[in-house]
FIMARBA-993789 format. One line per field, with one value per atom (N, C-alpha, C): residue number from 1; residue in three letters; chain; x, y, z. Coordinates in steps of 0.02 Angstrom, whole numbers, plus 50000, padded with zeros to 5 digits. Layout:
<rs>
num	[NUM; ...]
residuo	[ala; ...]
cadena	[A; ...]
u	[X; ...]
v	[Y; ...]
w	[Z; ...]
</rs>
This chain:
<rs>
num	[1; 1; 1; 2; 2; 2; 3; 3; 3; 4; 4; 4; 5; 5; 5; 6; 6; 6; 7; 7; 7; 8; 8; 8; 9; 9; 9; 10; 10; 10; 11; 11; 11; 12; 12; 12; 13; 13; 13; 14; 14; 14; 15; 15; 15; 16; 16; 16; 17; 17; 17; 18; 18; 18; 19; 19; 19; 20; 20; 20; 21; 21; 21; 22; 22; 22; 23; 23; 23; 24; 24; 24; 25; 25; 25; 26; 26; 26; 27; 27; 27; 28; 28; 28; 29; 29; 29; 30; 30; 30; 31; 31; 31; 32; 32; 32; 33; 33; 33; 34; 34; 34; 35; 35; 35; 36; 36; 36; 37; 37; 37; 38; 38; 38; 39; 39; 39; 40; 40; 40; 41; 41; 41; 42; 42; 42; 43; 43; 43; 44; 44; 44; 45; 45; 45; 46; 46; 46; 47; 47; 47; 48; 48; 48; 49; 49; 49; 50; 50; 50; 51; 51; 51; 52; 52; 52; 53; 53; 53; 54; 54; 54; 55; 55; 55; 56; 56; 56; 57; 57; 57; 58; 58; 58; 59; 59; 59; 60; 60; 60; 61; 61; 61; 62; 62; 62; 63; 63; 63; 64; 64; 64; 65; 65; 65]
residuo	[unk; unk; unk; unk; unk; unk; unk; unk; unk; unk; unk; unk; unk; unk; unk; unk; unk; unk; unk; unk; unk; unk; unk; unk; unk; unk; unk; unk; unk; unk; unk; unk; unk; unk; unk; unk; unk; unk; unk; unk; unk; unk; unk; unk; unk; unk; unk; unk; unk; unk; unk; unk; unk; unk; unk; unk; unk; unk; unk; unk; unk; unk; unk; unk; unk; unk; unk; unk; unk; unk; unk; unk; unk; unk; unk; unk; unk; unk; unk; unk; unk; unk; unk; unk; unk; unk; unk; unk; unk; unk; unk; unk; unk; unk; unk; unk; unk; unk; unk; unk; unk; unk; unk; unk; unk; unk; unk; unk; unk; unk; unk; unk; unk; unk; unk; unk; unk; unk; unk; unk; unk; unk; unk; unk; unk; unk; unk; unk; unk; unk; unk; unk; unk; unk; unk; unk; unk; unk; unk; unk; unk; unk; unk; unk; unk; unk; unk; unk; unk; unk; unk; unk; unk; unk; unk; unk; unk; unk; unk; unk; unk; unk; unk; unk; unk; unk; unk; unk; unk; unk; unk; unk; unk; unk; unk; unk; unk; unk; unk; unk; unk; unk; unk; unk; unk; unk; unk; unk; unk; unk; unk; unk; unk; unk; unk]
cadena	[A; A; A; A; A; A; A; A; A; A; A; A; A; A; A; A; A; A; A; A; A; A; A; A; A; A; A; A; A; A; A; A; A; A; A; A; A; A; A; A; A; A; A; A; A; A; A; A; A; A; A; A; A; A; A; A; A; A; A; A; A; A; A; A; A; A; A; A; A; A; A; A; A; A; A; A; A; A; A; A; A; A; A; A; A; A; A; A; A; A; A; A; A; A; A; A; A; A; A; A; A; A; A; A; A; A; A; A; A; A; A; A; A; A; A; A; A; A; A; A; A; A; A; A; A; A; A; A; A; A; A; A; A; A; A; A; A; A; A; A; A; A; A; A; A; A; A; A; A; A; A; A; A; A; A; A; A; A; A; A; A; A; A; A; A; A; A; A; A; A; A; A; A; A; A; A; A; A; A; A; A; A; A; A; A; A; A; A; A; A; A; A; A; A; A]
u	[45375; 45307; 45283; 45336; 45327; 45301; 45329; 45319; 45253; 45231; 45139; 45103; 45129; 45082; 45046; 45078; 45059; 45088; 45067; 45091; 45104; 45180; 45204; 45176; 45174; 45133; 45203; 45208; 45249; 45204; 45236; 45193; 45182; 45129; 45122; 45185; 45194; 45243; 45244; 45195; 45195; 45206; 45190; 45206; 45286; 45299; 45369; 45423; 45401; 45436; 45434; 45387; 45378; 45415; 45446; 45471; 45556; 45581; 45645; 45661; 45731; 45766; 45788; 45747; 45767; 45811; 45813; 45857; 45930; 45972; 46049; 46062; 46118; 46149; 46180; 46162; 46193; 46160; 46100; 46067; 46030; 46090; 46048; 46065; 46006; 46017; 46075; 46106; 46176; 46146; 46098; 46068; 46051; 46026; 46011; 46065; 46133; 46183; 46223; 46206; 46245; 46216; 46139; 46106; 46118; 46138; 46150; 46231; 46276; 46358; 46339; 46303; 46318; 46298; 46236; 46207; 46250; 46273; 46299; 46388; 46421; 46481; 46502; 46479; 46494; 46508; 46438; 46437; 46496; 46514; 46575; 46638; 46640; 46696; 46722; 46669; 46667; 46677; 46641; 46638; 46721; 46747; 46829; 46869; 46856; 46897; 46896; 46847; 46836; 46856; 46854; 46887; 46953; 46981; 47034; 47048; 47013; 46994; 46965; 47009; 46980; 46934; 46920; 46877; 46796; 46792; 46716; 46717; 46773; 46765; 46758; 46698; 46675; 46689; 46715; 46716; 46646; 46662; 46595; 46576; 46625; 46606; 46606; 46595; 46585; 46526; 46517; 46467; 46428; 46362; 46317; 46335; 46319; 46332; 46381]
v	[48445; 48416; 48415; 48411; 48402; 48478; 48521; 48594; 48620; 48591; 48611; 48560; 48512; 48470; 48416; 48408; 48362; 48298; 48240; 48172; 48151; 48131; 48125; 48043; 48041; 47977; 47966; 47900; 47891; 47877; 47910; 47905; 47824; 47808; 47746; 47715; 47667; 47626; 47644; 47656; 47672; 47754; 47785; 47862; 47873; 47832; 47835; 47816; 47765; 47761; 47810; 47847; 47889; 47952; 47962; 48029; 48004; 47945; 47941; 47983; 48007; 48045; 47984; 48001; 47958; 47983; 48051; 48081; 48076; 48093; 48097; 48150; 48142; 48202; 48243; 48314; 48368; 48367; 48335; 48359; 48430; 48463; 48544; 48538; 48580; 48605; 48659; 48651; 48698; 48765; 48787; 48847; 48877; 48838; 48857; 48862; 48819; 48837; 48884; 48917; 48981; 49033; 49023; 49090; 49093; 49038; 49044; 49069; 49039; 49061; 49120; 49162; 49227; 49285; 49260; 49291; 49285; 49235; 49232; 49252; 49253; 49271; 49320; 49390; 49437; 49432; 49415; 49402; 49352; 49307; 49240; 49284; 49326; 49361; 49406; 49435; 49483; 49447; 49393; 49351; 49328; 49290; 49284; 49338; 49391; 49452; 49455; 49468; 49500; 49436; 49373; 49321; 49293; 49346; 49302; 49241; 49209; 49138; 49121; 49100; 49075; 49026; 48966; 48923; 48945; 48999; 49036; 49045; 49047; 49063; 49003; 48985; 48934; 48937; 48890; 48885; 48911; 48970; 48974; 48950; 48916; 48876; 48805; 48781; 48715; 48684; 48609; 48581; 48546; 48539; 48514; 48449; 48406; 48330; 48323]
w	[53511; 53511; 53597; 53633; 53707; 53736; 53695; 53728; 53719; 53663; 53642; 53654; 53702; 53741; 53693; 53627; 53579; 53593; 53560; 53571; 53504; 53497; 53439; 53410; 53352; 53309; 53257; 53254; 53198; 53129; 53078; 53017; 52999; 52961; 52941; 52898; 52882; 52847; 52781; 52743; 52673; 52660; 52712; 52710; 52724; 52766; 52776; 52727; 52697; 52634; 52578; 52575; 52515; 52534; 52601; 52621; 52614; 52596; 52577; 52524; 52517; 52462; 52428; 52351; 52309; 52238; 52255; 52197; 52212; 52157; 52173; 52214; 52246; 52297; 52247; 52254; 52214; 52137; 52135; 52068; 52064; 52021; 52008; 51940; 51913; 51836; 51848; 51784; 51772; 51765; 51744; 51739; 51820; 51854; 51911; 51962; 51965; 51994; 51980; 51899; 51877; 51912; 51908; 51942; 52018; 52052; 52122; 52138; 52107; 52091; 52081; 52026; 52014; 52060; 52102; 52158; 52228; 52239; 52307; 52303; 52239; 52227; 52262; 52254; 52285; 52359; 52373; 52463; 52484; 52447; 52472; 52463; 52414; 52417; 52470; 52489; 52551; 52621; 52618; 52677; 52684; 52623; 52628; 52640; 52617; 52627; 52699; 52736; 52802; 52852; 52833; 52881; 52862; 52790; 52781; 52767; 52735; 52725; 52662; 52614; 52545; 52534; 52586; 52582; 52568; 52568; 52545; 52478; 52450; 52359; 52336; 52307; 52268; 52198; 52163; 52084; 52061; 52018; 51982; 51918; 51901; 51835; 51834; 51903; 51905; 51876; 51869; 51845; 51879; 51870; 51919; 51921; 51987; 51986; 52031]
</rs>
């Protein structure tokens, strides 16, 4: 904000209350999770191979939540 010469203003209290995360952590539809796992799996395998570190290999049959 300072870089652009703008003055920071706090949002009104009622807006700030609406911005808080009310959802559950890791709430993902199983179909979406599978789509992401299927897409990223080859890249994660390649990364794990290059780094010689299996922590990049996530289970592809995990359940959401």
